[in-house]
Biopython code that builds the backbone (N, CA, C, O; Angstrom):
import numpy as np
from Bio.PDB.StructureBuilder import StructureBuilder

atoms = [
    (1, "MET", "N", (0.918, -1.537, -0.157)),
    (1, "MET", "CA", (-0.164, -0.137, 0.128)),
    (1, "MET", "C", (0.702, 0.837, -0.131)),
    (1, "MET", "O", (1.871, 0.493, -0.307)),
    (2, "SER", "N", (0.370, 2.211, -0.216)),
    (2, "SER", "CA", (1.207, 3.406, -0.650)),
    (2, "SER", "C", (1.208, 4.590, 0.027)),
    (2, "SER", "O", (0.009, 4.860, 0.112)),
    (3, "MET", "N", (1.860, 5.513, 0.592)),
    (3, "MET", "CA", (2.052, 6.819, 1.391)),
    (3, "MET", "C", (1.193, 6.799, 1.023)),
    (3, "MET", "O", (0.395, 6.185, 1.731)),
    (4, "ALA", "N", (0.603, 7.390, -0.302)),
    (4, "ALA", "CA", (-0.722, 8.175, -0.452)),
    (4, "ALA", "C", (-1.884, 7.667, 0.013)),
    (4, "ALA", "O", (-2.575, 8.301, 0.809)),
    (5, "VAL", "N", (-2.204, 6.509, -0.424)),
    (5, "VAL", "CA", (-3.194, 5.992, 0.059)),
    (5, "VAL", "C", (-3.137, 5.851, 1.866)),
    (5, "VAL", "O", (-4.203, 6.036, 2.453)),
    (6, "VAL", "N", (-2.354, 5.648, 2.385)),
    (6, "VAL", "CA", (-2.430, 5.477, 4.145)),
    (6, "VAL", "C", (-2.560, 6.534, 4.163)),
    (6, "VAL", "O", (-3.552, 6.814, 4.835)),
    (7, "GLY", "N", (-2.080, 7.373, 3.769)),
    (7, "GLY", "CA", (-2.229, 9.076, 4.358)),
    (7, "GLY", "C", (-3.896, 9.736, 4.147)),
    (7, "GLY", "O", (-4.555, 10.518, 4.832)),
    (8, "MET", "N", (-4.272, 8.773, 2.464)),
    (8, "MET", "CA", (-5.933, 9.198, 2.395)),
    (8, "MET", "C", (-6.669, 8.438, 3.904)),
    (8, "MET", "O", (-7.168, 8.864, 4.946)),
    (9, "ILE", "N", (-6.440, 7.354, 3.411)),
    (9, "ILE", "CA", (-7.075, 7.113, 4.946)),
    (9, "ILE", "C", (-6.949, 7.249, 6.489)),
    (9, "ILE", "O", (-7.394, 6.634, 7.458)),
    (10, "ALA", "N", (-6.450, 7.918, 6.364)),
    (10, "ALA", "CA", (-5.805, 8.400, 7.854)),
    (10, "ALA", "C", (-6.802, 10.270, 8.347)),
    (10, "ALA", "O", (-7.386, 10.708, 9.338)),
    (11, "GLY", "N", (-6.423, 10.839, 6.794)),
    (11, "GLY", "CA", (-7.101, 11.903, 6.689)),
    (11, "GLY", "C", (-9.071, 11.875, 6.715)),
    (11, "GLY", "O", (-9.851, 12.765, 7.055)),
    (12, "MET", "N", (-9.362, 10.361, 6.166)),
    (12, "MET", "CA", (-10.690, 10.197, 6.284)),
    (12, "MET", "C", (-11.143, 9.628, 7.788)),
    (12, "MET", "O", (-12.360, 9.636, 7.972)),
    (13, "ALA", "N", (-10.596, 9.301, 8.515)),
    (13, "ALA", "CA", (-10.709, 8.008, 9.701)),
    (13, "ALA", "C", (-10.446, 10.180, 10.181)),
    (13, "ALA", "O", (-11.219, 10.784, 9.437)),
    (14, "LEU", "N", (-9.783, 11.038, 10.950)),
    (14, "LEU", "CA", (-9.685, 12.158, 11.136)),
    (14, "LEU", "C", (-10.691, 12.553, 10.747)),
    (14, "LEU", "O", (-11.409, 11.606, 11.067)),
    (15, "GLY", "N", (-11.280, 13.197, 10.319)),
    (15, "GLY", "CA", (-12.492, 13.618, 9.903)),
    (15, "GLY", "C", (-13.746, 13.439, 9.802)),
    (15, "GLY", "O", (-14.676, 14.244, 9.824)),
    (16, "PHE", "N", (-13.703, 11.902, 9.646)),
    (16, "PHE", "CA", (-15.047, 11.374, 10.368)),
    (16, "PHE", "C", (-14.818, 11.361, 12.171)),
    (16, "PHE", "O", (-15.918, 11.384, 12.723)),
    (17, "ALA", "N", (-13.504, 11.325, 13.283)),
    (17, "ALA", "CA", (-13.758, 11.512, 14.408)),
    (17, "ALA", "C", (-14.202, 13.528, 14.494)),
    (17, "ALA", "O", (-15.020, 14.129, 15.191)),
    (18, "GLY", "N", (-13.466, 13.893, 13.709)),
    (18, "GLY", "CA", (-13.881, 15.350, 14.193)),
    (18, "GLY", "C", (-15.530, 15.722, 13.680)),
    (18, "GLY", "O", (-16.093, 16.666, 14.233)),
    (19, "TYR", "N", (-16.169, 15.028, 12.733)),
    (19, "TYR", "CA", (-16.910, 15.068, 12.665)),
    (19, "TYR", "C", (-17.975, 14.495, 13.442)),
    (19, "TYR", "O", (-18.824, 15.254, 13.909)),
    (20, "PHE", "N", (-18.065, 12.865, 13.707)),
    (20, "PHE", "CA", (-19.137, 13.067, 14.537)),
    (20, "PHE", "C", (-18.695, 12.853, 16.101)),
    (20, "PHE", "O", (-19.482, 12.089, 16.659)),
    (21, "GLY", "N", (-17.637, 13.326, 16.964)),
    (21, "GLY", "CA", (-17.381, 12.699, 17.246)),
    (21, "GLY", "C", (-16.372, 14.377, 18.500)),
    (21, "GLY", "O", (-15.601, 14.415, 19.458)),
    (22, "GLY", "N", (-16.988, 15.238, 17.735)),
    (22, "GLY", "CA", (-16.241, 16.839, 17.856)),
    (22, "GLY", "C", (-14.430, 17.027, 18.193)),
    (22, "GLY", "O", (-13.677, 16.079, 18.415)),
    (23, "PHE", "N", (-14.212, 17.815, 18.171)),
    (23, "PHE", "CA", (-12.465, 18.075, 18.406)),
    (23, "PHE", "C", (-11.779, 17.501, 19.154)),
    (23, "PHE", "O", (-10.602, 17.228, 18.920)),
    (24, "GLY", "N", (-12.446, 17.188, 20.285)),
    (24, "GLY", "CA", (-11.547, 15.642, 21.690)),
    (24, "GLY", "C", (-11.607, 15.018, 20.581)),
    (24, "GLY", "O", (-10.863, 15.727, 19.904)),
    (25, "ALA", "N", (-12.049, 13.984, 19.723)),
    (25, "ALA", "CA", (-11.927, 12.758, 19.701)),
    (25, "ALA", "C", (-10.835, 13.039, 17.758)),
    (25, "ALA", "O", (-9.942, 12.328, 17.298)),
    (26, "PHE", "N", (-11.256, 13.887, 17.359)),
    (26, "PHE", "CA", (-10.408, 14.158, 16.974)),
    (26, "PHE", "C", (-8.523, 14.362, 16.949)),
    (26, "PHE", "O", (-7.660, 13.954, 16.172)),
    (27, "LEU", "N", (-8.478, 15.210, 18.233)),
    (27, "LEU", "CA", (-7.105, 15.026, 18.936)),
    (27, "LEU", "C", (-6.922, 13.869, 19.432)),
    (27, "LEU", "O", (-5.733, 13.567, 19.539)),
    (28, "LEU", "N", (-7.905, 12.854, 19.889)),
    (28, "LEU", "CA", (-7.307, 11.142, 20.540)),
    (28, "LEU", "C", (-6.821, 10.687, 19.196)),
    (28, "LEU", "O", (-5.713, 10.153, 19.148)),
    (29, "VAL", "N", (-7.302, 10.790, 18.442)),
    (29, "VAL", "CA", (-7.556, 10.119, 16.445)),
    (29, "VAL", "C", (-6.145, 10.393, 16.308)),
    (29, "VAL", "O", (-5.536, 9.393, 15.928)),
    (30, "ALA", "N", (-5.598, 11.159, 16.446)),
    (30, "ALA", "CA", (-4.685, 12.106, 15.635)),
    (30, "ALA", "C", (-4.010, 11.393, 16.973)),
    (30, "ALA", "O", (-3.592, 10.320, 16.537)),
    (31, "ALA", "N", (-3.843, 11.431, 17.736)),
    (31, "ALA", "CA", (-2.934, 10.985, 18.201)),
    (31, "ALA", "C", (-2.518, 9.462, 18.680)),
    (31, "ALA", "O", (-1.443, 9.084, 19.145)),
    (32, "LEU", "N", (-3.549, 8.820, 18.452)),
    (32, "LEU", "CA", (-3.156, 7.161, 18.293)),
    (32, "LEU", "C", (-2.141, 6.799, 17.093)),
    (32, "LEU", "O", (-1.205, 6.023, 16.899)),
    (33, "GLY", "N", (-2.951, 7.938, 16.296)),
    (33, "GLY", "CA", (-1.969, 7.618, 15.462)),
    (33, "GLY", "C", (-0.934, 7.523, 15.072)),
    (33, "GLY", "O", (-0.546, 6.431, 14.658)),
    (34, "ALA", "N", (-0.218, 8.496, 15.065)),
    (34, "ALA", "CA", (1.305, 9.268, 15.478)),
    (34, "ALA", "C", (2.186, 7.636, 16.206)),
    (34, "ALA", "O", (3.066, 6.949, 15.688)),
    (35, "VAL", "N", (1.405, 7.465, 17.700)),
    (35, "VAL", "CA", (2.056, 6.497, 18.450)),
    (35, "VAL", "C", (1.814, 5.088, 17.645)),
    (35, "VAL", "O", (2.285, 4.093, 18.196)),
    (36, "GLY", "N", (1.173, 4.910, 16.479)),
    (36, "GLY", "CA", (1.009, 3.827, 15.768)),
    (36, "GLY", "C", (1.761, 3.579, 14.607)),
    (36, "GLY", "O", (1.998, 2.560, 13.959)),
    (37, "PHE", "N", (2.126, 4.940, 14.489)),
    (37, "PHE", "CA", (3.393, 4.988, 13.079)),
    (37, "PHE", "C", (4.646, 5.429, 13.521)),
    (37, "PHE", "O", (5.671, 5.734, 12.912)),
    (38, "VAL", "N", (4.267, 5.390, 15.039)),
    (38, "VAL", "CA", (6.490, 5.249, 15.423)),
    (38, "VAL", "C", (6.416, 3.847, 15.908)),
    (38, "VAL", "O", (7.549, 3.390, 15.758)),
    (39, "VAL", "N", (5.703, 3.019, 16.374)),
    (39, "VAL", "CA", (5.904, 1.599, 16.704)),
    (39, "VAL", "C", (5.869, 1.121, 15.592)),
    (39, "VAL", "O", (6.706, 0.238, 15.401)),
    (40, "GLY", "N", (4.716, 1.547, 14.136)),
    (40, "GLY", "CA", (5.033, 0.097, 12.977)),
    (40, "GLY", "C", (6.510, 0.931, 13.178)),
    (40, "GLY", "O", (7.171, 0.382, 14.058)),
    (41, "ARG", "N", (7.104, 1.960, 12.665)),
    (41, "ARG", "CA", (8.435, 2.312, 12.394)),
    (41, "ARG", "C", (9.584, 1.616, 13.437)),
    (41, "ARG", "O", (10.688, 1.255, 13.030)),
    (42, "PHE", "N", (9.223, 1.511, 14.588)),
    (42, "PHE", "CA", (10.022, 0.528, 15.556)),
    (42, "PHE", "C", (9.930, -1.027, 14.840)),
    (42, "PHE", "O", (10.848, -1.828, 14.665)),
    (43, "ALA", "N", (8.989, -1.110, 14.615)),
    (43, "ALA", "CA", (8.597, -3.042, 14.239)),
    (43, "ALA", "C", (9.289, -3.181, 12.961)),
    (43, "ALA", "O", (9.700, -4.283, 12.597)),
    (44, "ASP", "N", (9.435, -2.157, 12.280)),
    (44, "ASP", "CA", (9.961, -2.488, 10.767)),
    (44, "ASP", "C", (11.895, -2.521, 10.702)),
    (44, "ASP", "O", (12.847, -2.914, 10.028)),
    (45, "GLY", "N", (11.588, -1.922, 11.726)),
    (45, "GLY", "CA", (13.268, -1.532, 11.941)),
    (45, "GLY", "C", (13.915, -0.329, 11.413)),
    (45, "GLY", "O", (15.111, -0.324, 11.123)),
    (46, "ASP", "N", (13.403, 0.356, 11.324)),
    (46, "ASP", "CA", (13.516, 1.953, 10.814)),
    (46, "ASP", "C", (14.134, 2.886, 11.382)),
    (46, "ASP", "O", (14.935, 3.695, 10.915)),
    (47, "LEU", "N", (13.627, 2.718, 12.713)),
    (47, "LEU", "CA", (13.778, 3.216, 14.299)),
    (47, "LEU", "C", (14.442, 2.523, 14.946)),
    (47, "LEU", "O", (14.535, 1.335, 14.639)),
    (48, "ASP", "N", (15.152, 3.066, 16.103)),
    (48, "ASP", "CA", (15.866, 2.734, 17.162)),
    (48, "ASP", "C", (15.792, 3.641, 18.586)),
    (48, "ASP", "O", (15.711, 4.852, 18.789)),
    (49, "ALA", "N", (15.858, 2.495, 19.450)),
    (49, "ALA", "CA", (15.184, 3.354, 20.767)),
    (49, "ALA", "C", (15.791, 4.493, 20.730)),
    (49, "ALA", "O", (15.174, 5.537, 20.942)),
    (50, "GLY", "N", (17.270, 4.462, 20.417)),
    (50, "GLY", "CA", (18.238, 5.207, 21.162)),
    (50, "GLY", "C", (18.526, 6.210, 20.437)),
    (50, "GLY", "O", (19.524, 6.859, 20.750)),
    (51, "ASP", "N", (17.548, 6.706, 19.000)),
    (51, "ASP", "CA", (17.065, 7.461, 18.532)),
    (51, "ASP", "C", (17.336, 9.241, 18.884)),
    (51, "ASP", "O", (17.927, 10.307, 18.708)),
    (52, "PHE", "N", (15.767, 7.964, 19.870)),
    (52, "PHE", "CA", (15.631, 9.179, 21.159)),
    (52, "PHE", "C", (15.828, 9.826, 22.428)),
    (52, "PHE", "O", (15.274, 10.790, 22.957)),
    (53, "PHE", "N", (17.167, 8.714, 22.943)),
    (53, "PHE", "CA", (17.738, 9.229, 24.101)),
    (53, "PHE", "C", (18.889, 9.339, 23.661)),
    (53, "PHE", "O", (19.449, 9.981, 24.548)),
    (54, "ARG", "N", (19.758, 9.105, 22.736)),
    (54, "ARG", "CA", (21.056, 9.838, 22.580)),
    (54, "ARG", "C", (20.910, 11.388, 21.999)),
    (54, "ARG", "O", (20.096, 11.991, 21.300)),
    (55, "ALA", "N", (22.501, 11.778, 22.867)),
    (55, "ALA", "CA", (22.472, 13.238, 22.985)),
    (55, "ALA", "C", (22.606, 13.832, 21.732)),
    (55, "ALA", "O", (22.518, 13.311, 20.620)),
    (56, "ARG", "N", (22.785, 14.757, 21.984)),
    (56, "ARG", "CA", (22.741, 15.706, 20.414)),
    (56, "ARG", "C", (24.289, 15.717, 20.013)),
    (56, "ARG", "O", (24.463, 15.396, 21.189)),
    (57, "GLU", "N", (25.706, 15.784, 19.429)),
    (57, "GLU", "CA", (26.049, 16.067, 19.021)),
    (57, "GLU", "C", (26.393, 17.372, 18.979)),
    (57, "GLU", "O", (25.525, 17.771, 18.202)),
    (58, "ARG", "N", (27.336, 18.771, 19.382)),
    (58, "ARG", "CA", (27.297, 19.729, 18.762)),
    (58, "ARG", "C", (28.711, 20.555, 18.024)),
    (58, "ARG", "O", (29.673, 21.142, 18.520)),
    (59, "ARG", "N", (28.331, 20.295, 16.743)),
    (59, "ARG", "CA", (29.771, 20.425, 15.897)),
    (59, "ARG", "C", (30.465, 21.819, 16.124)),
    (59, "ARG", "O", (31.642, 21.905, 15.773)),
    (60, "ASP", "N", (29.833, 22.950, 16.694)),
    (60, "ASP", "CA", (29.952, 24.284, 16.308)),
    (60, "ASP", "C", (30.231, 25.145, 17.899)),
    (60, "ASP", "O", (30.147, 26.339, 18.184)),
    (61, "ARG", "N", (30.687, 23.609, 18.947)),
    (61, "ARG", "CA", (30.781, 24.376, 20.337)),
    (61, "ARG", "C", (32.192, 24.751, 20.557)),
    (61, "ARG", "O", (33.175, 24.103, 20.197)),
    (62, "ARG", "N", (32.174, 26.072, 21.303)),
    (62, "ARG", "CA", (33.379, 26.828, 20.967)),
    (62, "ARG", "C", (34.008, 26.767, 22.132)),
    (62, "ARG", "O", (33.177, 26.595, 23.024)),
    (63, "ARG", "N", (35.206, 26.835, 22.580)),
    (63, "ARG", "CA", (36.169, 25.902, 23.727)),
    (63, "ARG", "C", (36.881, 27.593, 23.985)),
    (63, "ARG", "O", (37.785, 27.764, 24.803)),
]
sb = StructureBuilder()
sb.init_structure("model")
sb.init_model(0)
sb.init_chain("A")
sb.init_seg("    ")
for serial, (resi, resn, name, xyz) in enumerate(atoms, 1):
    if name == "N":
        sb.init_residue(resn, " ", resi, " ")
    sb.init_atom(name, np.array(xyz, "f"), 0.0, 1.0, " ", f" {name:<3s}", serial, name[0])
structure = sb.get_structure()
C-alpha cells in the first residue's frame, strides 16, 4: 500500500472523528495515529530506541 493511500485513509479517519465525535475525538485519533506510526517504524526496523535517548553532538561548540 502506498503512502498516499495510507495518508488518505488517515485523513478520512480524522475527518470522521472530527465530524461525529468533535474536536476531542479528532485529537485522540491524531495522537493514537502518531503513536501507531512510531510503533510501526520500530517494528519495521526503521527506528532505534537509542535515536530518542542519545544526546545530540554539537559540532559548532567553541572552547
